GUROKE-363896 format. One record per residue (C-alpha): z, y, x. Coordinates in pm, whole numbers, plus 50000, padded with zeros to 5 digits. Layout:
ZYX
...
//
This chain:
500005000050000
500925024350277
497975029850512
498425008850826
497205037851039
500165058750919
502655031050979
501285027851329
501875064251421
505315069351264
507105065051596
504945089951784
504845118651534
507595145251518
510275137151259
509505167851050
505845157851022
506735122050926
509255134750670
506655157250509
504015129850494
506445102950379
507835124850100
504355133049970
503235096849996
506245081149824
506235107949553
502605099849481
503455062949438
506335070349202
504155094249000
501365068548977
503285036548913
506695044748761
507425055448406
511025067048453
513405070648161
516835085548230
519915090948017
523295106548098
522305134048341
524545157948146
527555137648262
527165149348623
526115185048551
529545200648602
531285174948824
532575189549148
531875172349478
532675149549645
531085122149438
530305086149524
527325075649315
527145037749278
524395015949136
523164980149110
520384970949352
517084954249260
514384967849490
513574989249790
512285014049531
515865020449409
516645045049687
513325063149645
513845067249271
517495077549307
516715102649581
514255119149348
516635118349051
519545132949250
517545157749455
519775186649344
523045168349414
523105169249795
523255131449828
523445111050149
522435074750109
524205045250268
521595020150389
521604988150592
520504991650952
517974963350914
515774986350706
514905005651021
513344974151167
510454976650924
507975005450946
507475006650569
511155008150471
511815031150765
509835057750578
512775061050341
514985072950626
512565101950677
512705111450309
516435109850236
519585117450433
521135084450533
524095068450703
523305034350848
525755006450780
525974972250944
526064947250656
528754920550621
530994936850880
533824962050902
531604989951031
534395014751105
532055040351257
529835041150949
532795042050711
534245071050909
530935089950878
530835083250505
534405095250450
533845126350663
530645134050473
532595132550147
535515153050281
533035180050381
532145183350013
528935163450016
528005134049793
527225097849876
524935072349709
525785036049775
524685002349639
528004983149646
526364948749628
525114955149980
521744938749924
519044935849661
519584909549395
516894883049425
517464871449067
517884905848911
521454896848815
524374915948963
526234900349254
529734908249380
530344943249511
531794950049856
535394961849859
534774988250128
533875011549842
537545013349743
538585024050092
535935051050097
537105064749763
540775063449860
540325081250191
538005108050055
539565112349710
536035112949571
535145106949208
532985076449138
529945079248912
528425045948803
524695042748745
522645013948613
518995007948693
516434982148588
512674979148608
512404986448980
512254948849043
508834951148876
507904984649032
508324971949390
509064934549380
510984918149663
508904900449925
510294880350217
508114902350434
509184937450332
506074952250494
504004933150237
505784947149932
503464964949689
503964989449404
503074979249049
503054998348721
506484995248558
508925012048324
512105021548508
515315028448318
518325046748459
521645052348286
524455074048419
528015066048316
531185086348287
533005094948613
535845071148697
538885072548920
540565043849100
543145024548903
546755025349019
548234994149176
550384974748931
553974965749013
554124931749181
550374931249243
549424922449601
546654940049792
543964913649733
544734911449361
544554949249336
541254951749523
539704923549318
540804939448991
539614974249085
536264961849214
535704942448893
536494973748690
534194995348903
531284970848901
531754964248530
531255001448470
527724996048603
527144963148423
527934976548072
524985000548105
522524972648184
520784948147951
522824915947943
520324896248155
521074918848453
524894917248445
525334885148645
528894879548769
530004909948567
528824896548232
532434891648112
533074928548078
533004935147706
//
């Protein structure tokens, strides 16, 4: 989908030039292929920063769509470092502000950057599942989100998305992923704050309960077939 010539010169062009080209290119794909329907934008109109936006994760198009939707909200995205290994997905790092996170590890440096970004009054967008769902159904969220919220005292805004798994379907070879015409739905939920630890509740029980509550706030906005491990939330 992306011209191979462009992918081949990404590493030799100045960052500003790549950012300009990548933004124009990805915008053109979204305009051509995605019919985006959004509800709940009024819920974040008057919320003061810092905010941690959270969302389920279905496709590499999620970040592109969310960056466009939240363009006026000064959002920095948290993304896995492996995405920089691929020239196609690397384009996203030239379009949106990002903090790279090492998946499945206690990446203290990245968490520190995220917390500092929030404390400075900026907002963060994170996909708590840590990876795209291959089945479309939600998988367990990573508990590091709770630490980020606690340390930064940020509000959490849940968002639910579906349709991007058809817009840019997952391919084992990410460089081979292609855009397709699709309807993309996005719902924005009410801001939430972390629950208080119950008396007699140990740390693991607390973290498990809070993560279930947080992830369920995403799941309730999705059609039932997408809710996965958070289907028991009604």
